[in-house]
C-alpha positions in Angstrom: -44.1 -27.0 11.7 -43.3 -23.9 9.6 -40.1 -21.9 9.5 -40.4 -20.7 13.0 -40.1 -24.0 14.4 -37.1 -25.0 16.6 -33.6 -26.0 15.0 -30.8 -27.8 16.6 -26.9 -27.2 16.4 -25.5 -30.5 15.6 -21.9 -30.7 16.3 -21.1 -31.5 12.9 -22.5 -28.2 11.4 -19.1 -26.4 12.5 -16.8 -29.4 13.4 -14.3 -28.4 10.6 -13.9 -24.8 11.5 -14.5 -24.0 15.1 -13.5 -25.6 18.4 -14.1 -24.4 21.9 -10.9 -23.7 24.1 -10.3 -27.1 25.6 -8.2 -25.8 28.3 -10.3 -23.6 30.4 -13.7 -23.7 28.5 -15.8 -20.6 28.0 -17.2 -19.7 31.4 -13.7 -20.2 33.2 -11.8 -18.1 30.4 -14.2 -15.3 31.5 -13.9 -15.9 35.1 -10.1 -16.6 35.6 -8.4 -15.4 32.6 -9.6 -12.1 31.6 -7.2 -11.7 28.7 -8.9 -14.7 26.9 -11.8 -14.1 24.8 -14.3 -16.8 24.1 -13.2 -19.5 21.9 -9.5 -18.1 21.8 -6.1 -18.9 23.0 -3.9 -16.6 25.1 -1.1 -15.9 22.9 2.3 -16.9 24.2 0.9 -19.1 27.0 3.5 -21.4 28.6 3.8 -25.0 27.5 2.5 -27.3 30.4 4.5 -30.6 29.7 6.6 -33.2 31.7 8.4 -34.2 28.6 12.3 -34.0 28.5 13.9 -31.6 25.8 14.6 -34.9 24.0 11.0 -36.1 24.0 9.7 -32.6 23.3 12.1 -32.6 20.2 10.9 -36.3 18.9 7.2 -35.3 19.4 7.6 -31.8 17.5 9.5 -33.9 14.5 6.4 -36.4 14.5 4.0 -33.5 14.3 6.0 -31.5 11.8 6.0 -34.9 9.4 2.2 -34.6 9.9 2.3 -30.9 8.9 4.5 -31.5 5.9 1.8 -34.3 4.8 -1.0 -31.9 5.3 0.5 -29.1 3.2 1.2 -31.8 0.6 -2.6 -32.3 0.5 -2.5 -36.1 2.1 -5.9 -36.7 2.7 -5.3 -38.6 5.7 -3.3 -35.8 7.1 -5.9 -33.3 6.4 -8.4 -35.3 7.9 -6.2 -35.0 11.4 -7.2 -31.3 11.1 -10.9 -31.7 10.5 -10.4 -31.0 6.6 -10.9 -32.6 3.3 -8.8 -31.9 0.3 -9.6 -28.7 -1.4 -11.0 -28.8 -4.7 -8.3 -26.4 -6.2 -4.7 -26.0 -6.2 -4.2 -23.2 -4.0 -1.2 -23.6 -1.6 -2.2 -24.2 2.0 -0.6 -23.0 5.3 -0.9 -24.5 8.5 -0.2 -22.7 11.7 0.0 -25.1 14.9 1.3 -24.8 18.6 1.7 -27.6 21.2 0.2 -26.3 24.3 -0.2 -29.4 26.7 2.0 -32.6 26.6 1.9 -35.5 29.0 4.5 -38.3 28.5 4.2 -41.8 30.0 6.5 -44.7 29.0 3.8 -45.6 26.6 3.2 -42.8 24.6 2.2 -38.9 24.7 -0.9 -37.2 24.9 -0.4 -34.0 22.8 -2.7 -30.8 22.9 -2.3 -28.8 19.9 -4.1 -25.6 18.6 -4.2 -25.0 14.8 -5.2 -23.0 11.8 -5.4 -24.5 8.4 -5.9 -22.1 5.6 -6.1 -22.0 1.7 -3.8 -19.3 0.3 -4.1 -17.7 -3.2 -6.2 -14.8 -4.8 -9.2 -16.0 -2.1 -7.7 -17.1 1.2 -10.1 -18.8 3.4 -9.6 -20.9 6.9 -10.5 -24.5 6.2 -10.2 -25.5 9.8 -9.1 -24.2 13.0 -9.2 -24.9 16.7 -7.7 -27.4 19.2 -7.3 -31.2 19.3 -5.5 -33.8 21.4 -3.3 -36.5 19.8 -1.8 -39.9 21.2 1.3 -40.5 19.9 2.6 -44.3 20.7 6.1 -44.7 21.8 8.6 -46.7 19.7 11.1 -49.2 20.9 13.9 -46.6 20.6 12.2 -43.9 22.6 10.8 -42.0 19.8 7.1 -41.2 19.0 4.8 -42.4 16.2 1.3 -40.8 15.3 -1.7 -43.2 15.8 -5.2 -42.7 14.7 -6.4 -41.8 18.1 -7.5 -38.2 18.0 -9.9 -36.0 20.5 -11.6 -33.1 19.1 -12.2 -30.3 21.4 -15.8 -29.7 21.8 -17.5 -27.4 19.5 -17.0 -23.6 20.0 -20.6 -22.2 21.2 -20.0 -18.5 20.5 -18.9 -19.5 16.9 -22.1 -22.0 16.4 -24.2 -19.1 17.8 -23.0 -16.5 15.7 -22.9 -18.9 12.7 -26.6 -19.5 13.3 -27.3 -15.9 13.5 -25.4 -15.3 10.1 -27.3 -18.3 8.7 -30.9 -17.2 9.7 -30.0 -13.7 8.3 -29.3 -15.2 4.8 -32.7 -16.7 4.7 -34.7 -13.5 6.0 -32.3 -10.6 4.9 -34.4 -9.4 1.7 -38.0 -10.5 3.6 -39.8 -7.3 4.7 -41.4 -9.0 7.6 -40.0 -8.1 11.1 -38.3 -10.8 13.1 -36.8 -11.6 16.4 -34.4 -14.4 16.6 -33.7 -16.5 19.7 -30.8 -18.6 20.1 -30.4 -21.0 23.0 -27.5 -22.4 24.7 -26.4 -23.9 28.2 -23.5 -23.4 30.4 -22.8 -26.5 32.2 -19.6 -27.6 34.0 -17.6 -24.3 32.9 -18.5 -24.7 29.2 -21.1 -23.2 27.0 -23.2 -25.3 24.6 -25.2 -24.1 21.6 -28.6 -25.9 21.5 -31.5 -24.7 19.5 -32.7 -21.5 17.9 -36.4 -20.2 17.0 -37.3 -17.2 15.0 -40.6 -15.1 15.7 -42.3 -12.8 13.3 -42.6 -9.1 14.9 -40.5 -7.0 16.7 -39.3 -6.2 20.2 -37.5 -2.9 19.9 -38.0 0.2 17.9 -36.0 0.2 14.9 -34.0 3.3 16.2 -32.2 1.1 18.4 -30.4 -0.6 15.8 -27.6 1.8 15.6 -26.9 1.7 19.3 -27.3 -1.9 19.7 -24.3 -4.4 19.7 -23.8 -6.5 16.7 -24.3 -10.3 16.9 -21.0 -11.4 18.2 -20.3 -8.7 20.4 -23.9 -8.9 21.9 -23.2 -12.8 22.3 -19.8 -12.5 24.0 -21.3 -9.8 26.5 -24.3 -11.5 27.6 -22.5 -14.9 27.8 -20.1 -13.1 30.0 -23.0 -11.8 32.2 -24.6 -15.0 32.5 -25.3 -16.0 36.7 -22.5 -18.2 37.8 -24.0 -19.6 40.9 -24.9 -23.0 38.7 -25.6 -24.5 35.4 -27.8 -22.1 33.2 -30.0 -22.2 30.2 -29.5 -19.2 28.3 -31.8 -17.3 25.6 -30.1 -14.7 23.5 -32.8 -12.4 21.5 -31.7 -10.7 18.6 -34.0 -8.3 16.2 -33.9 -7.9 12.3 -32.6 -4.6 11.4 -31.9 -2.8 8.1 -28.5 -4.3 8.0 -28.6 -7.4 9.9 -29.4 -8.7 13.4 -28.8 -6.8 16.5 -28.9 -7.8 20.3 -32.1 -7.0 22.4 -31.7 -8.9 25.2 -31.2 -12.0 27.0 -32.8 -14.4 29.5 -31.4 -16.9 32.0 -33.1 -19.9 33.8 -31.3 -21.9 36.4 -30.8 -25.4 35.3 -32.5 -27.1 38.3 -31.6 -31.0 37.1 -27.8 -30.1 37.7 -26.8 -30.1 41.4 -24.6 -26.9 41.8 -22.2 -28.7 43.7 -21.3 -31.0 40.8 -21.5 -27.8 38.2 -18.8 -26.3 40.2 -16.8 -29.3 40.5 -16.7 -30.0 36.8 -15.9 -26.2 36.3 -13.3 -26.5 38.8 -11.3 -29.5 37.2 -11.9 -27.8 33.9 -9.5 -25.2 35.1 -7.1 -27.5 36.8 -6.5 -29.6 33.7 -5.5 -26.7 31.9 -2.6 -26.6 34.5 0.0 -28.8 35.6 -2.9 -31.4 36.3 -2.8 -32.2 32.5 0.2 -34.7 32.8 -1.6 -36.7 35.4 -3.6 -39.7 34.6 -5.5 -39.7 37.6 -6.4 -35.8 37.2 -8.2 -36.9 33.7 -9.9 -39.7 35.2 -11.5 -37.4 38.0 -12.1 -34.9 35.4 -13.9 -37.4 33.3 -16.1 -38.4 36.4 -17.1 -34.9 37.2 -18.2 -34.4 33.4 -20.2 -37.5 33.7 -21.9 -36.3 36.9 -23.3 -33.3 35.2 -24.1 -35.3 32.0 -21.3 -34.1 29.7 -20.8 -37.6 28.3 -18.9 -36.8 25.2 -16.2 -35.1 27.3 -16.3 -37.6 29.8 -15.8 -40.7 27.6 -12.9 -38.7 25.9 -11.2 -37.8 29.2 -11.5 -41.5 30.7 -9.9 -42.6 27.3 -7.1 -40.4 27.8 -6.7 -41.4 31.4 -6.5 -44.9 30.5 -4.1 -44.1 27.6 -1.8 -42.5 30.1 -2.1 -45.2 32.8 -3.8 -48.4 31.7 -6.1 -49.8 34.2 -6.8 -46.7 36.0 -10.2 -46.3 34.6 -11.0 -49.9 33.8 -13.1 -51.6 30.6 -16.4 -51.5 32.4 -16.6 -47.8 33.3 -15.2 -47.0 29.8 -17.7 -48.9 28.0 -20.4 -47.2 30.4 -18.9 -43.9 29.2 -19.3 -44.6 25.6 -22.9 -45.9 25.9 -23.9 -42.6 27.8 -22.8 -40.4 24.9 -26.1 -40.2 23.4 -27.4 -38.8 26.7 -24.8 -35.8 25.9 -26.6 -32.6 25.7 -25.7 -31.9 21.8 -26.5 -35.4 21.0 -29.8 -35.4 22.9 -30.8 -32.1 21.5 -30.6 -33.4 17.8 -32.9 -36.3 18.5 -35.2 -34.1 20.2 -35.5 -31.5 17.5 -36.0 -34.4 14.9 -38.9 -35.9 17.2 -40.6 -32.4 17.3 -40.7 -32.2 13.6 -42.1 -35.7 13.4 -44.6 -34.9 16.0 -45.8 -31.8 13.9 -48.8 -29.9 14.5 -52.3 -30.5 16.3 -55.2 -31.3 13.6 -57.0 -28.1 15.2 -53.9 -26.1 14.3 -55.2 -22.7 12.7 -53.4 -23.2 9.5 -55.3 -26.4 8.9 -58.5 -25.1 10.3 -58.5 -21.9 8.2 -57.8 -23.8 4.9 -60.7 -26.2 5.5 -63.0 -23.3 6.5 -62.0 -21.5 3.5 -62.7 -24.4 1.1 -65.9 -24.9 2.9 -66.9 -21.4 2.5 -65.9 -21.1 -1.3 -67.9 -24.2 -2.1 -71.1 -23.1 -0.2 -71.0 -19.8 1.5 -72.5 -20.0 5.1 -72.8 -17.6 8.1 -71.5 -20.2 10.6 -68.3 -20.7 8.5 -67.7 -16.9 8.2 -68.1 -16.4 11.9 -65.8 -19.3 12.6 -63.0 -17.9 10.2 -63.7 -14.7 12.0 -62.9 -16.3 15.2 -59.9 -18.0 14.1 -58.2 -14.9 12.6 -59.2 -13.0 15.9 -57.2 -15.7 18.1 -54.2 -15.1 15.6 -54.4 -11.4 16.5 -55.4 -10.6 12.6 -58.1 -8.1 13.6 -58.5 -6.9 10.3 -59.1 -10.4 9.0 -61.5 -10.9 11.7 -63.6 -8.1 11.2 -63.7 -8.9 7.1 -65.1 -12.0 8.0 -67.5 -10.7 10.3 -69.0 -8.4 7.9 -69.2 -11.1 5.5 -71.2 -13.0 8.0 -73.5 -10.0 8.6 -74.1 -9.5 5.1 -75.2 -13.1 4.8 -77.4 -12.5 7.5 -79.1 -9.7 6.0 -79.6 -11.8 2.9 -81.6 -14.3 5.2 -78.9 -17.0 4.8 -79.2 -18.3 8.4 -81.2 -21.6 8.5 -83.6 -22.0 11.5 -81.5 -24.8 13.2 -78.6 -22.6 13.1 -80.0 -19.5 14.7 -78.9 -20.1 18.5 -75.1 -21.0 16.9 -75.1 -17.8 15.1 -76.2 -15.8 18.0 -73.5 -17.3 20.1 -70.8 -16.8 17.5 -71.6 -13.3 16.9 -71.9 -12.6 20.6 -68.3 -14.2 21.0 -67.0 -12.4 18.0 -68.1 -8.8 19.3 -66.8 -9.8 22.6 -63.4 -10.6 21.3 -63.1 -7.4 19.1 -64.0 -5.3 22.2 -61.2 -7.0 24.2 -58.6 -6.6 21.3 -59.0 -3.1 21.8 -57.6 -3.1 25.5 -55.3 -6.0 25.0 -51.4 -5.3 24.3 -51.0 -3.9 20.6 -47.6 -5.4 19.6 -47.8 -9.0 18.2 -45.3 -11.6 17.9 -45.9 -15.0 16.2 -44.4 -18.5 16.0 -46.1 -21.7 14.9 -47.2 -22.3 18.2 -47.7 -18.9 19.9 -49.5 -15.7 19.0 -48.1 -13.5 21.7 -49.4 -9.8 22.4 -47.3 -7.4 24.5 -47.0 -3.7 24.8 -44.8 -1.8 22.5 -41.2 -1.5 23.8 -41.9 -3.9 26.6 -38.6 -5.7 27.1 -40.3 -8.0 29.9 -41.4 -9.9 26.7 -38.0 -11.2 26.4 -38.1 -13.7 29.2 -41.6 -14.6 28.1 -40.4 -15.5 24.6 -37.7 -17.5 26.2 -40.2 -19.1 28.5 -42.6 -20.1 25.8 -39.7 -21.7 23.8 -38.7 -23.8 26.7 -42.4 -24.7 27.5 -42.8 -25.8 23.7 -39.5 -27.7 23.8 -40.6 -29.6 26.9 -44.1 -30.6 25.5 -42.7 -31.7 22.2 -39.5 -33.1 23.1 -40.5 -34.4 26.5 -44.2 -35.5 26.1 -44.5 -35.8 22.1 -47.9 -33.7 22.2 -48.8 -32.1 19.0 -50.2 -28.7 19.8 -52.2 -25.9 18.0 -51.5 -22.1 18.2 -52.0 -20.7 21.9 -52.8 -16.8 22.5 -50.5 -15.5 25.3 -50.9 -12.0 26.6 -48.4 -10.2 28.7 -49.5 -7.6 31.0 -47.2 -5.0 32.4 -48.2 -5.7 36.3 -50.3 -7.5 38.2 -52.9 -4.6 38.3 -53.3 -4.9 34.7 -53.5 -8.5 34.9 -56.1 -8.5 37.4 -58.2 -6.0 35.9 -58.6 -8.1 32.7 -58.5 -11.6 34.3 -61.2 -10.8 36.7 -63.8 -10.2 34.2 -63.8 -14.1 33.8 -62.3 -15.5 36.7 -62.2 -14.6 40.2 -58.8 -16.2 40.5 -57.2 -13.3 38.6 -57.6 -11.2 41.6 -55.3 -13.5 43.9 -51.9 -12.2 44.7 -50.6 -15.6 44.4 -51.7 -16.0 40.9 -49.0 -15.0 38.4 -50.5 -16.6 35.3 -54.0 -17.9 34.3 -55.4 -19.6 31.3 -58.9 -18.5 30.4 -60.8 -21.1 28.5 -64.1 -20.6 26.9 -65.9 -23.9 26.1 -69.3 -24.7 24.9 -71.2 -27.9 24.9 -72.1 -29.6 21.4 -73.3 -32.8 20.6 -69.8 -33.8 19.6 -68.7 -32.7 22.7 -66.9 -29.3 24.1 -65.7 -26.6 21.5 -63.2 -24.1 22.3 -64.3 -20.6 21.5 -61.1 -19.0 23.0 -58.2 -19.7 25.2 -55.8 -17.2 26.3 -52.8 -17.5 28.8 -52.6 -14.4 30.6 -49.4 -13.3 32.9 -47.1 -10.5 33.9 -43.6 -10.2 34.6 -41.7 -8.3 37.5 -38.9 -7.0 35.9 -36.7 -7.4 39.1 -37.5 -11.0 39.2 -37.9 -12.7 35.7 -37.1 -16.1 36.8 -40.5 -17.5 38.1 -41.8 -16.8 34.6 -40.1 -19.9 33.1 -41.8 -22.3 35.5 -45.1 -20.2 35.4 -45.6 -20.4 31.7 -44.4 -23.9 31.2 -46.9 -25.1 33.9 -50.0 -23.2 32.2 -48.9 -24.4 28.8 -48.9 -28.0 30.5 -52.6 -27.4 31.1 -53.1 -25.9 27.5 -51.8 -29.3 26.4 -53.9 -31.5 28.9 -57.0 -29.7 27.5 -55.9 -30.2 23.9 -55.5 -33.8 24.3 -58.4 -34.4 26.6 -60.6 -32.3 23.9 -61.9 -30.1 26.6 -63.3 -33.0 28.7 -63.0 -32.9 32.4 -59.7 -34.3 33.5 -59.2 -35.1 37.4 -57.6 -32.2 39.1 -54.7 -33.8 40.5 -53.9 -35.5 37.3 -54.1 -32.3 35.1 -52.1 -30.7 38.1 -49.3 -33.2 38.0 -48.9 -33.3 34.3 -48.6 -29.3 34.5 -46.0 -29.5 37.2 -44.2 -32.2 35.5 -44.1 -30.0 32.2 -42.8 -27.0 34.3 -39.8 -29.2 35.3 -40.9 -30.2 38.8 -42.8 -28.3 41.3 -40.3 -26.6 43.5 -39.2 -28.7 46.4 -41.8 -31.6 45.7 -39.7 -34.5 46.4 -38.7 -33.2 49.9 -42.0 -32.2 50.7 -43.5 -35.6 50.0 -40.7 -37.5 51.8 -41.5 -35.4 54.7 -45.1 -35.9 54.4 -44.7 -39.9 53.8 -42.4 -40.1 57.2 -45.0 -38.0 59.3 -47.9 -40.0 57.7 -49.8 -37.0 56.5 -50.0 -37.8 52.9 -53.4 -36.9 51.2 -55.3 -39.5 50.2 -56.6 -40.0 46.8 -59.9 -39.0 48.0 -58.6 -35.8 49.1 -56.4 -35.3 45.9 -59.7 -36.2 43.6 -61.7 -33.3 45.6 -58.8 -31.0 45.4 -60.3 -28.9 48.0 -57.0 -27.7 49.4 -55.3 -24.2 50.4 -52.2 -23.1 52.4 -49.7 -25.9 53.1 -52.1 -28.5 52.2 -52.1 -26.9 48.5 -48.3 -27.1 48.4 -48.5 -30.9 49.3 -51.2 -31.8 46.9 -49.5 -30.0 44.0 -46.2 -31.8 45.1 -48.1 -35.4 45.5 -49.8 -35.0 41.8 -46.1 -34.4 40.5 -44.7 -37.3 42.4 -47.8 -39.6 41.6 -47.3 -38.5 37.7 -43.4 -39.2 37.9 -44.2 -42.9 39.5 -46.7 -43.4 36.6 -44.1 -42.3 33.9 -41.6 -44.6 35.4 -44.0 -47.7 35.7 -46.0 -47.2 32.3 -44.4 -44.4 30.3 -45.2 -41.1 29.1 -47.1 -42.7 26.4 -49.6 -44.2 29.0 -50.1 -40.7 30.7 -50.9 -39.5 27.2 -53.5 -42.4 26.3 -55.4 -41.8 29.3 -56.0 -38.1 28.4 -56.8 -39.4 24.5 -59.3 -41.9 26.3 -61.1 -39.1 28.3 -61.1 -36.9 25.3 -62.9 -40.0 23.4 -65.5 -39.5 26.3 -64.3 -42.6 28.5 -64.8 -41.9 31.9 -61.4 -41.2 33.8 -61.8 -44.2 36.1 -62.2 -46.7 33.1 -59.4 -44.8 31.4 -57.1 -45.2 34.2 -57.9 -48.9 34.5 -57.7 -49.6 30.7 -54.0 -48.1 30.3 -52.5 -49.0 33.5 -54.8 -52.0 34.9 -55.3 -49.8 38.1 -58.0 -47.6 39.2 -56.9 -44.2 40.8 -56.9 -45.3 44.5 -54.7 -48.5 43.4 -52.2 -46.4 41.9 -51.9 -44.1 45.0 -51.4 -47.2 47.0 -48.7 -48.4 44.8 -47.2 -45.0 44.6 -47.2 -44.5 48.4 -45.5 -48.1 48.8 -42.8 -47.9 45.9 -42.9 -44.5 44.3 -41.8 -42.3 46.9 -38.2 -41.6 46.2 
């Protein structure tokens, strides 16, 4: 992908410089401790400890020795603070304070906040944050340092702000307007930095820069304003200004895969472990278990290890091993692999950048009316209307010189008519353009409802790439200001556009050729209600799922139930589909595969049809894997009949798949 592709936040990026506040976490810092800023300690907070004065003195003495060794540039001591030996000889300074201390007959778990800096002519912070150290108790009752160290999770605010600064370094001198989307999740009372994506274009008038908050203040304010009823995914959008990025808006999507009760429990335990519960091994165990329930496996494994250190046997070797093995599924570890996978998947062969390059080479070698018209079409789909018009003029000049071959006349006529239609429609489409590697988005100038649309497109892209591994081309997306505008445009091509139940519609223009269907145009059309922007995430993802299906199947007909099942899976699951299918199975009212194939459904039957399609695709993924689902589409794209494709990949026909699913797959 090009420079606008997704990038992740690796925990290694800022490990040596920034840490999150371990005690309360970012969300709880805002909700229960107003005096605490994101990523900062409350100055003068009381020590939480069960240590006697003598034990505290011994522990402080041990840490003092560690501090002296670090200031003396001992490499092992500096490693405890996430730093390496500086290249120069400038003196070092270390500020540290114990905030929590749990003492047992075996040793002590010490939570310490610190700031290590280089002094001299150019002072600089080498590392700062929080960590927990395990000290072993000696035979005489004193304490000794051990290699066991638990670093606090990365500070999401610092990572997001650092990403914004890094992106400015790469675009600061570039005259291209740009919008930056930085993505994070709040799970279990903690913010987690995930990905970032840049768009060419702008959302706000440049005059807003002076009134808009600066990046860090913007991020802090929007993180504070995030919904608190459950875990959320957040997109923070900033625009390139004359002097730097400035905040323009945020969009939040509820994380439906994490139960609200589990998320609340983890957040509550995060608060409790910051108080007197810190000294209890059982509390660290229970905190670890709740963290595992919401998928925060790095923290979960650390907390369970702490509990086992404080009270051997309270967790057990089997549970400790399971938690360690699950670290790979932690959001920050998972997103790193996902982004690497996205980059490996790359772009589809029909991506405009490849198609345009190939067509231009052909045109330079042998000028052709058809090639000129196809170039005009490709540029029009990228909303580059001036270039499209220029290639239409080239085609017109060639036609006037009699360059049209008789066998090409019908094709030329078709492409000319389509080019004129696109030129006419471009004048009524929204005029503000935003581009990424995979999307060309048309919105009205100043329309801030484009913020959740861009967020939804990034989520859909990430799902299709990270979840399904489908290489994609560039999709045209049109955002209308209201349902009336949407209906007036889409009903020119589809009666569905006039339905009050349709919030998005993908319009695809296909023509038949000897080599199969050819896509002349494809647009995802949608509109947003500024009072309710939540639905756009699932709506856009669903439509993008259809685009992915069409692309893999090369425009051939795919069974509707299969198409809809994949699209609902891409959107994150059709709302309430699992419970709806269970009820129908108990009542004996499941739609047969014959009914699913016909797809002549409406009302409650439509809800059940979508739910069953989603559930059947889930079952197929479980039984044969996502690669099998994609291979069926690829075979259909090679003109293999759908029933044959299902049998070739799974060994079963569609009816047999339905039978297996109804007996084994309804969960």
